[in-house]
C-alpha angles and dihedrals in degrees: 000000000000120000112224121204127201092255092058092050090060090058094057126235120020116199092346094301115139102227098190091073093032094051090061089061097044135051111243094232094039122099098205130059120265113270116201116232118250090239092059091047092050092045092052092046094048091049090051094049091044092052089049094051093044089050089052094049092043089052093062091044092048091049092050091046092053091048089052092049090052094049090048091051090050092050089050091052090051092050093050090048091050092048091050092049091048093050089050091049092049092049090049093047097045096042113080114244107270115216114186102262129177118204120206126175090219090056090050092051094049094046092049089049092048090052090045092226130144122239089256095052093043088049091053090054091050094041098244136101126271089248089060090054091051090048092051091048092052090044093235087123138019128217121252122245093263091051091046088055088054090048089053091054091048091055089067093057126094126217094265095049091048090053091048090051091049091049090051092053093053 
């Protein structure tokens, strides 16, 4: 091994050795290469092994955490779906069944005449005033959906059944 002195270091490379990297390992005034202490070697090895073990432990924890996040996301999707289904069921239950009905003033006039009822009596069966019946017949107003549903049920009645219902109301 060649011994390098400080004067040779000022001149640059000696025998092809790069002294900028080598000088970090050796002391300039020292005649032997730098030897790391056993404590530093042990400390570095312990740190490396600790990082490796921590990484292995973290891997299992990260994997479990990712699985939990996926299951939580799935549960949230299920809850949202159930809420949507519940809201649809409640709307369907609370909303009256809507059969496609067409209201015409001409049909109301002919049905009232077929039953032989006055506007006041027909209005009592529907649950509205006589003036509403006149307005519907003149097409100056139209019945609401709930009133249309009552008109649909009245269309199935005959004259005798309509009279019985009116007598029961009085």
